[in-house]
C-alpha positions in Angstrom: 18.3 34.8 -86.4 15.6 33.4 -84.4 16.1 33.2 -80.7 13.9 30.6 -79.2 13.4 30.4 -75.5 13.6 26.7 -74.6 10.5 25.6 -72.8 11.2 23.4 -69.8 10.4 19.8 -70.4 9.0 17.2 -68.0 11.6 16.1 -65.6 13.4 19.4 -65.5 13.9 21.0 -62.1 11.3 23.7 -62.6 8.5 24.0 -60.1 5.9 25.0 -62.6 6.1 21.6 -64.2 5.0 20.0 -61.0 1.6 18.2 -60.7 1.3 19.7 -57.2 3.2 23.0 -57.2 1.9 24.2 -53.8 2.9 20.9 -52.2 6.3 21.1 -53.8 6.9 24.7 -52.8 5.9 24.0 -49.1 8.1 20.9 -49.2 11.1 22.8 -50.5 10.4 25.7 -48.1 10.4 23.5 -45.0 13.5 21.7 -46.2 15.5 24.9 -46.8 14.1 27.0 -43.9 15.5 25.0 -41.1 19.0 25.1 -42.7 18.8 28.8 -43.3 17.6 29.6 -39.8 20.4 27.4 -38.4 23.0 29.1 -40.6 22.0 32.7 -40.5 19.7 33.1 -37.5 22.2 34.5 -35.2 23.6 37.0 -37.7 20.5 38.2 -39.5 17.4 37.8 -37.3 18.3 37.8 -33.6 21.1 37.5 -31.1 19.2 35.0 -29.0 20.6 31.5 -29.4 17.5 30.0 -27.6 15.2 31.5 -30.2 17.2 30.2 -33.1 17.3 26.8 -31.5 13.6 26.7 -30.9 12.7 28.0 -34.4 15.0 25.5 -36.0 13.5 22.7 -34.0 10.0 23.7 -34.9 10.9 23.9 -38.6 12.6 20.5 -38.5 9.5 19.0 -36.9 7.2 20.6 -39.4 9.5 19.4 -42.2 9.4 15.8 -40.8 5.6 15.8 -40.5 5.0 17.5 -43.9 7.4 15.2 -45.7 6.2 12.0 -44.0 2.4 12.6 -44.2 1.8 15.0 -47.1 4.6 15.6 -49.6 5.7 11.9 -49.9 2.1 10.9 -50.6 1.3 13.6 -53.1 4.6 14.0 -54.9 5.7 10.3 -55.2 2.8 8.3 -53.9 4.7 6.8 -50.9 3.8 6.7 -47.2 5.3 5.0 -44.2 4.6 4.6 -40.5 5.8 2.5 -37.6 3.4 0.3 -35.7 4.0 -1.2 -32.2 2.3 -4.4 -31.2 0.9 -3.7 -27.8 1.0 -7.3 -26.7 4.7 -7.9 -27.4 6.1 -4.4 -27.7 7.6 -5.2 -31.1 7.6 -2.5 -33.6 7.5 -2.9 -37.4 7.5 -0.5 -40.3 4.5 -0.3 -42.6 5.0 0.9 -46.2 2.3 2.1 -48.5 2.6 3.0 -52.2 0.2 4.2 -54.7 0.4 2.8 -58.2 1.8 5.7 -60.3 2.2 3.8 -63.6 -1.1 4.9 -65.0 -2.1 1.3 -65.7 -4.8 1.2 -63.0 -6.4 4.5 -63.9 -4.7 6.3 -61.1 -2.4 9.3 -61.4 0.8 9.0 -63.4 4.1 9.8 -61.8 5.3 13.3 -62.6 9.1 13.2 -63.4 9.6 16.7 -62.0 8.0 15.9 -58.7 10.0 12.7 -58.5 13.4 14.5 -59.2 12.7 17.3 -56.7 11.5 14.9 -54.0 14.5 12.5 -54.2 17.1 15.2 -54.7 15.9 17.2 -51.6 15.4 14.0 -49.6 19.0 12.9 -50.1 20.6 16.3 -50.0 19.2 17.4 -46.6 21.0 14.8 -44.5 24.2 15.4 -46.4 24.0 19.1 -45.6 23.3 18.4 -41.9 26.3 16.1 -41.8 28.5 18.8 -43.3 27.2 21.3 -40.7 27.9 18.9 -37.9 31.5 18.4 -39.1 31.8 22.2 -39.4 30.5 22.6 -35.8 33.0 20.0 -34.6 35.9 21.7 -36.3 35.0 25.1 -35.0 34.6 23.5 -31.5 31.2 25.2 -31.0 29.0 24.7 -28.0 27.7 21.2 -27.4 24.1 22.6 -27.7 24.8 23.3 -31.4 25.9 19.7 -31.9 22.7 18.5 -30.1 20.7 20.5 -32.7 22.7 18.9 -35.5 22.1 15.4 -34.0 18.4 16.0 -33.8 18.3 17.3 -37.3 20.3 14.2 -38.5 18.0 11.8 -36.7 14.8 13.4 -38.2 16.2 13.7 -41.8 17.9 10.3 -41.9 14.8 8.6 -40.5 12.7 10.0 -43.3 15.4 9.3 -45.9 15.7 5.6 -44.9 12.0 5.1 -44.5 11.2 6.6 -48.0 14.1 4.6 -49.6 12.7 1.4 -48.1 9.2 2.3 -49.1 10.3 3.0 -52.7 12.1 -0.4 -52.8 9.0 -2.1 -51.4 6.8 -0.4 -54.0 9.1 -1.4 -56.8 9.1 -5.0 -55.6 5.4 -5.2 -55.2 4.8 -3.5 -58.6 7.1 -6.1 -60.2 5.3 -8.9 -58.5 1.8 -7.6 -59.4 2.8 -6.9 -63.0 4.2 -10.4 -63.3 1.0 -11.9 -61.8 -1.5 -9.7 -63.7 0.2 -9.0 -66.9 -0.6 -12.5 -68.0 2.9 -14.0 -67.5 2.7 -16.2 -64.5 -1.1 -16.1 -64.1 -1.8 -17.0 -67.7 0.7 -19.9 -67.8 -0.6 -21.3 -64.5 -4.3 -21.0 -65.5 -3.6 -22.3 -69.0 -1.7 -25.3 -67.6 -4.4 -26.1 -65.1 -7.3 -25.8 -67.6 -5.4 -27.9 -70.2 -4.9 -30.7 -67.7 -8.6 -30.6 -66.7 -9.8 -30.9 -70.2 -7.3 -33.5 -71.4 -8.7 -36.2 -69.1 
């Protein structure tokens, strides 16, 4: 009998299938490291709560920055930021998406990158919620809850922003494909030209 080792196919959760494996590994590393330091820092690395708190905060900040500015852009072609109008003080979100369909000659969306990105993006806040509930049940020090609150704010902000950015990019891709695929544009142009030449 012939035993064949199945080769991973595009879309499987295997980091070697990624278009940007180094970006993906750093992304997953930042996502997991803050959780691991929070969970095991006092037992494995040090007995200093302050050191665990500071290292976890630094890893959360690095994760927030890396996800927002590097991983989101390279893995799924999405970026977001918040702008404040200096005259009125109003803030608004700005979403940017890169066309990943391959139609415009740009890069094609890698299914593995996309699955890793969205899975890690939605799993992280869920894990921090679970840790916050666990800290409440164990009646731990309020400082642990403050760390959970900060982690939730950072991870939920990125999750909501990238979710909105993805919805915005899907809507704009739908509108641009309708305009440029010939559907609306062709019928409008055809109707206008036929009216001009009939008279």
